[in-house]
C-alpha positions as semicolon CSV with decimal commas, in nm:
position;residue;x (nm);y (nm);z (nm)
1;X;0,000;0,000;0,000
2;X;0,156;0,338;-0,099
3;X;0,290;0,545;0,190
4;X;0,127;0,860;0,051
5;X;-0,215;0,692;0,064
6;X;-0,157;0,570;0,419
7;X;-0,052;0,917;0,529
8;X;-0,365;1,061;0,370
9;X;-0,587;0,811;0,551
10;X;-0,412;0,887;0,880
11;X;-0,468;1,261;0,826
12;X;-0,836;1,204;0,747
13;X;-0,882;0,989;1,059
14;X;-0,897;1,285;1,292
15;X;-1,216;1,260;1,503
16;X;-1,351;1,596;1,385
17;X;-1,316;1,485;1,023
18;X;-1,474;1,148;1,099
19;X;-1,777;1,304;1,268
20;X;-1,835;1,576;1,008
21;X;-1,754;1,342;0,721
22;X;-1,983;1,077;0,866
23;X;-2,273;1,323;0,886
24;X;-2,217;1,425;0,524
25;X;-2,182;1,060;0,418
26;X;-2,509;0,957;0,587
27;X;-2,685;1,251;0,419
28;X;-2,547;1,144;0,079
29;X;-2,645;0,781;0,139
30;X;-3,002;0,886;0,220
31;X;-3,014;1,119;-0,080
32;X;-2,890;0,853;-0,326
33;X;-3,047;0,551;-0,155
34;X;-3,215;0,428;-0,474
35;X;-2,887;0,416;-0,660
36;X;-2,696;0,263;-0,368
37;X;-2,973;0,006;-0,314
38;X;-2,901;-0,164;-0,645
39;X;-2,752;-0,512;-0,619
40;X;-2,458;-0,428;-0,845
41;X;-2,373;-0,116;-0,643
42;X;-2,395;-0,307;-0,314
43;X;-2,172;-0,582;-0,450
44;X;-1,924;-0,320;-0,574
45;X;-1,910;-0,156;-0,231
46;X;-1,850;-0,494;-0,067
47;X;-1,569;-0,577;-0,308
48;X;-1,414;-0,232;-0,251
49;X;-1,424;-0,287;0,126
50;X;-1,265;-0,632;0,098
51;X;-0,991;-0,505;-0,135
52;X;-0,916;-0,204;0,087
53;X;-0,907;-0,421;0,398
54;X;-0,680;-0,678;0,233
55;X;-0,444;-0,404;0,115
56;X;-0,441;-0,250;0,462
57;X;-0,345;-0,584;0,617
58;X;-0,006;-0,551;0,448
59;X;0,072;-0,269;0,695
60;X;0,221;-0,404;1,018
61;X;0,072;-0,139;1,249
62;X;-0,276;-0,179;1,101
63;X;-0,250;-0,557;1,127
64;X;-0,147;-0,543;1,493
65;X;-0,455;-0,337;1,582
66;X;-0,726;-0,523;1,391
67;X;-0,602;-0,874;1,477
68;X;-0,614;-0,823;1,854
69;X;-0,862;-1,067;2,006
70;X;-1,060;-0,779;2,157
71;X;-1,087;-0,597;1,825
72;X;-1,179;-0,882;1,590
73;X;-1,555;-0,862;1,671
74;X;-1,553;-0,488;1,598
75;X;-1,386;-0,550;1,262
76;X;-1,665;-0,793;1,182
77;X;-1,929;-0,549;1,306
78;X;-1,837;-0,289;1,042
79;X;-1,945;-0,489;0,732
80;X;-2,245;-0,635;0,918
81;X;-2,380;-0,290;1,011
82;X;-2,305;-0,167;0,659
83;X;-2,490;-0,459;0,501
84;X;-2,805;-0,425;0,707
85;X;-2,809;-0,049;0,659
86;X;-2,780;-0,106;0,284
87;X;-3,053;-0,371;0,295
88;X;-3,290;-0,141;0,486
89;X;-3,236;0,146;0,242
90;X;-3,290;-0,095;-0,049
91;X;-3,620;-0,215;0,100
92;X;-3,728;0,145;0,167
93;X;-3,661;0,255;-0,190
94;X;-3,839;-0,043;-0,344
95;X;-4,142;-0,010;-0,117
96;X;-4,170;0,364;-0,182
97;X;-4,151;0,306;-0,557
98;X;-4,415;0,032;-0,533
99;X;-4,644;0,257;-0,324
100;X;-4,622;0,532;-0,586
101;X;-4,723;0,283;-0,856
102;X;-5,013;0,161;-0,644
103;X;-4,858;-0,183;-0,594
104;X;-4,831;-0,377;-0,265
105;X;-4,513;-0,349;-0,063
106;X;-4,264;-0,630;-0,013
107;X;-4,395;-0,700;0,338
108;X;-4,754;-0,712;0,211
109;X;-4,661;-0,972;-0,049
110;X;-4,463;-1,173;0,203
111;X;-4,751;-1,177;0,454
112;X;-4,970;-1,364;0,207
113;X;-4,735;-1,663;0,199
114;X;-4,751;-1,754;0,564
115;X;-4,605;-2,078;0,701
116;X;-4,640;-2,263;1,029
117;X;-4,390;-2,225;1,314
118;X;-4,349;-2,603;1,312
119;X;-4,164;-2,729;1,120
120;X;-4,052;-2,435;0,901
121;X;-3,934;-2,183;1,163
122;X;-3,804;-2,444;1,409
123;X;-3,593;-2,611;1,140
124;X;-3,446;-2,275;1,036
125;X;-3,365;-2,190;1,397
126;X;-3,204;-2,532;1,447
127;X;-2,981;-2,484;1,144
128;X;-2,878;-2,136;1,265
129;X;-2,808;-2,280;1,612
130;X;-2,575;-2,544;1,468
131;X;-2,394;-2,298;1,239
132;X;-2,340;-2,042;1,518
133;X;-2,221;-2,311;1,762
134;X;-1,966;-2,442;1,512
135;X;-1,854;-2,085;1,443
136;X;-1,801;-2,018;1,814
137;X;-1,599;-2,338;1,852
138;X;-1,375;-2,242;1,559
139;X;-1,343;-1,886;1,693
140;X;-1,240;-2,008;2,040
141;X;-0,976;-2,239;1,890
142;X;-0,821;-1,985;1,653
143;X;-0,827;-1,678;1,882
144;X;-0,690;-1,657;2,233
145;X;-0,935;-1,527;2,490
146;X;-0,831;-1,171;2,592
147;X;-0,793;-1,265;2,958
148;X;-0,514;-1,089;3,144
149;X;-0,362;-1,129;3,487
150;X;-0,533;-1,006;3,802
151;X;-0,563;-0,630;3,828
152;X;-0,270;-0,463;4,001
153;X;-0,229;-0,092;4,079
154;X;0,144;-0,125;4,013
155;X;0,096;-0,250;3,658
156;X;-0,172;-0,064;3,468
157;X;-0,224;-0,147;3,099
158;X;-0,152;0,137;2,858
159;X;-0,389;0,207;2,694
160;X;-0,641;0,109;2,958
161;X;-0,975;0,068;2,785
162;X;-1,325;-0,037;2,878
163;X;-1,497;-0,324;2,695
164;X;-1,588;-0,229;2,339
165;X;-1,956;-0,171;2,418
166;X;-1,852;0,095;2,674
167;X;-1,579;0,256;2,463
168;X;-1,825;0,507;2,319
169;X;-1,902;0,625;2,673
170;X;-1,531;0,631;2,756
171;X;-1,476;0,851;2,451
172;X;-1,749;1,088;2,573
173;X;-1,560;1,133;2,902
174;X;-1,308;1,341;2,709
175;X;-1,576;1,597;2,628
176;X;-1,809;1,585;2,930
177;X;-1,806;1,528;3,303
178;X;-1,877;1,167;3,411
179;X;-2,233;1,238;3,520
180;X;-2,313;1,377;3,175
181;X;-2,109;1,132;2,966
182;X;-2,213;0,822;3,160
183;X;-2,576;0,897;3,246
184;X;-2,736;1,191;3,069
185;X;-2,592;1,162;2,717
186;X;-2,659;0,787;2,675
187;X;-3,006;0,834;2,821
188;X;-3,083;1,123;2,588
189;X;-2,954;0,935;2,282
190;X;-3,140;0,613;2,356
191;X;-3,451;0,792;2,483
192;X;-3,454;1,030;2,189
193;X;-3,413;0,755;1,929
194;X;-3,692;0,556;2,094
195;X;-3,923;0,855;2,129
196;X;-3,896;1,000;1,777
197;X;-4,126;0,742;1,608
198;X;-4,392;0,798;1,877
199;X;-4,366;1,176;1,873
200;X;-4,414;1,181;1,495
201;X;-4,734;0,975;1,494
202;X;-4,784;0,920;1,125
203;X;-5,046;0,644;1,078
204;X;-4,882;0,550;0,750
205;X;-4,555;0,367;0,717
206;X;-4,617;0,108;0,992
207;X;-4,525;-0,255;0,939
208;X;-4,300;-0,211;0,637
209;X;-3,978;-0,042;0,531
210;X;-4,040;0,311;0,404
211;X;-3,857;0,639;0,389
212;X;-4,119;0,857;0,222
213;X;-4,357;0,833;0,521
214;X;-4,095;0,885;0,794
215;X;-3,806;1,081;0,641
216;X;-3,705;1,278;0,951
217;X;-3,737;0,992;1,198
218;X;-3,525;0,758;0,986
219;X;-3,262;1,023;0,907
220;X;-3,238;1,122;1,274
221;X;-3,209;0,759;1,382
222;X;-2,935;0,683;1,129
223;X;-2,735;0,989;1,233
224;X;-2,780;0,915;1,603
225;X;-2,698;0,545;1,580
226;X;-2,422;0,543;1,318
227;X;-2,246;0,872;1,393
228;X;-2,302;0,937;1,763
229;X;-2,302;0,576;1,885
230;X;-2,085;0,366;1,654
231;X;-1,822;0,620;1,543
232;X;-1,710;0,695;1,904
233;X;-1,676;0,318;1,956
234;X;-1,458;0,289;1,645
235;X;-1,248;0,586;1,759
236;X;-1,199;0,428;2,100
237;X;-1,112;0,085;1,955
238;X;-0,885;0,172;1,663
239;X;-0,762;0,528;1,711
240;X;-0,709;0,571;2,088
241;X;-0,362;0,445;2,171
242;X;-0,123;0,476;2,467
243;X;-0,195;0,765;2,705
244;X;-0,531;0,805;2,523
245;X;-0,348;0,981;2,239
246;X;-0,495;0,973;1,891
247;X;-0,324;0,767;1,621
248;X;-0,409;0,699;1,260
249;X;-0,495;0,341;1,153
250;X;-0,152;0,302;0,989
251;X;0,042;0,490;1,256
252;X;0,274;0,324;1,507
253;X;0,146;0,340;1,865
254;X;0,433;0,530;2,022
255;X;0,409;0,526;2,403
256;X;0,615;0,846;2,416
257;X;0,373;1,048;2,203
258;X;0,254;1,347;2,402
259;X;-0,031;1,573;2,296
260;X;-0,017;1,910;2,467
261;X;-0,375;2,016;2,533
262;X;-0,444;2,342;2,713
263;X;-0,805;2,325;2,825
264;X;-1,011;2,642;2,795
265;X;-1,364;2,722;2,905
266;X;-1,622;2,961;2,768
267;X;-1,553;3,191;3,064
268;X;-1,184;3,202;2,964
269;X;-1,271;3,283;2,604
270;X;-1,512;3,559;2,704
271;X;-1,337;3,733;2,993
272;X;-0,967;3,679;2,921
273;X;-0,939;3,648;2,541
274;X;-1,230;3,867;2,433
275;X;-1,240;4,137;2,702
276;X;-0,877;4,111;2,815
277;X;-0,955;4,108;3,185
278;X;-0,918;3,848;3,465
279;X;-1,198;3,612;3,560
280;X;-1,454;3,759;3,804
281;X;-1,444;3,619;4,156
282;X;-1,814;3,534;4,187
283;X;-1,914;3,215;4,005
284;X;-2,240;3,358;3,872
285;X;-2,073;3,653;3,701
286;X;-1,784;3,436;3,583
287;X;-2,009;3,172;3,423
288;X;-2,275;3,411;3,297
289;X;-2,161;3,381;2,930
290;X;-2,178;3,001;2,945
291;X;-2,515;3,006;3,120
292;X;-2,644;3,245;2,855
293;X;-2,527;3,010;2,579
294;X;-2,689;2,707;2,740
295;X;-3,011;2,897;2,811
296;X;-3,028;3,031;2,456
297;X;-2,962;2,687;2,312
298;X;-3,233;2,520;2,521
299;X;-3,501;2,791;2,527
300;X;-3,446;3,038;2,241
301;X;-3,340;2,801;1,964
302;X;-3,655;2,581;2,000
303;X;-3,877;2,885;1,949
304;X;-3,679;2,995;1,643
305;X;-3,692;2,645;1,495
306;X;-4,065;2,620;1,563
307;X;-4,120;2,933;1,355
308;X;-3,884;2,837;1,071
309;X;-3,740;2,493;0,995
310;X;-3,966;2,287;1,222
311;X;-4,284;2,485;1,176
312;X;-4,465;2,188;1,020
313;X;-4,352;1,972;1,313
314;X;-4,489;2,222;1,564
315;X;-4,823;2,248;1,385
316;X;-4,857;1,871;1,364
317;X;-4,729;1,780;1,711
318;X;-4,856;2,060;1,927
319;X;-4,665;2,245;2,200
320;X;-4,614;1,955;2,444
321;X;-4,496;1,690;2,198
322;X;-4,287;1,944;2,012
323;X;-4,119;2,046;2,340
324;X;-4,025;1,684;2,415
325;X;-3,907;1,629;2,060
326;X;-3,695;1,943;2,040
327;X;-3,536;1,871;2,379
328;X;-3,413;1,529;2,262
329;X;-3,315;1,671;1,923
330;X;-3,105;1,956;2,065
331;X;-2,949;1,728;2,327
332;X;-2,834;1,500;2,046
333;X;-2,712;1,786;1,827
334;X;-2,512;1,927;2,120
335;X;-2,289;1,617;2,125
336;X;-2,110;1,670;1,791
337;X;-2,100;2,046;1,857
338;X;-1,918;1,987;2,187
339;X;-1,687;1,730;2,024
340;X;-1,588;1,963;1,742
341;X;-1,534;2,252;1,986
342;X;-1,310;2,025;2,194
343;X;-1,101;1,918;1,895
344;X;-1,071;2,260;1,733
345;X;-1,050;2,498;2,033
346;X;-0,969;2,260;2,322
347;X;-1,296;2,376;2,478
348;X;-1,350;2,179;2,799
349;X;-1,653;2,333;2,968
350;X;-1,929;2,567;2,859
351;X;-2,026;2,614;3,224
352;X;-1,763;2,544;3,491
353;X;-1,902;2,601;3,839
354;X;-1,637;2,429;4,049
355;X;-1,784;2,574;4,368
356;X;-2,086;2,344;4,333
357;X;-1,931;2,066;4,120
358;X;-2,152;2,154;3,825
359;X;-1,989;2,143;3,483
360;X;-2,133;2,130;3,132
């Protein structure tokens, strides 16, 4: 694999580029879902992924990362998530085209050919059980279980990482306090993704794949799940190396790499850099700019959106349901905003009230 190409991939693997690029990529996938849902296009994307992965395996540093026993399931998760996302978009496009022509959807056709649980379903489940069991046996023989020695305070692994399903939360700890990153943010993401279909109560589009009847709910779910849930996991697995420093996929994990980060807060930006004066002594005056930003984001922005971009949502939902919806929506949008501010300006806290242990 050419060194210039590897250096380019490493440069493009910065978290801010991954998040922004991922948002743009999801938008493009939704926009061109009919084209991407073609069998030939899907097969071409799969072949391109396999070729790129095979070429990347020639790099020693890349191979060391992806072949770790802990990371192998995550490598397998990438094509699996990609396939089922592609399959869902394919079904959506075909069902929407069929609905426009006045034809029944794929699920409607399938429901007419019903079969009994016994023996059809039970036989299928038995075959899947056997195949998965054999696969687990082969997996356990070929890969060593990632079991280490007993924990010791005198010998801490570097990097010290949580299990992969918690790595997204561990990544959020870089941008938020623990009570926000570990409790509020996951709750808002999961609660918001679960609530969106019920807040937008469209009687159409139930029981079959469709995009035309639920465009916002599906787009919001894809962005929330793929970009805000899976991408932080991938960053934590493949890009966070020793000392929690960021490395490219083809970059050597140097334990001596040091990233100098000078944390700044909104109060520092406002009082010191903008006004050129020291921070006020009283916490309320000191954090007034940050409190104003948070208050405007949570109370002023919803009103502006209700009168402009989300006016149809407000008219259809009403004040109460719109308030719940916009709260979850803005809480989700605040995550990439805070991430990008952290990466570009080293912004740590919008509100930093150390006197009462309250930080945002």
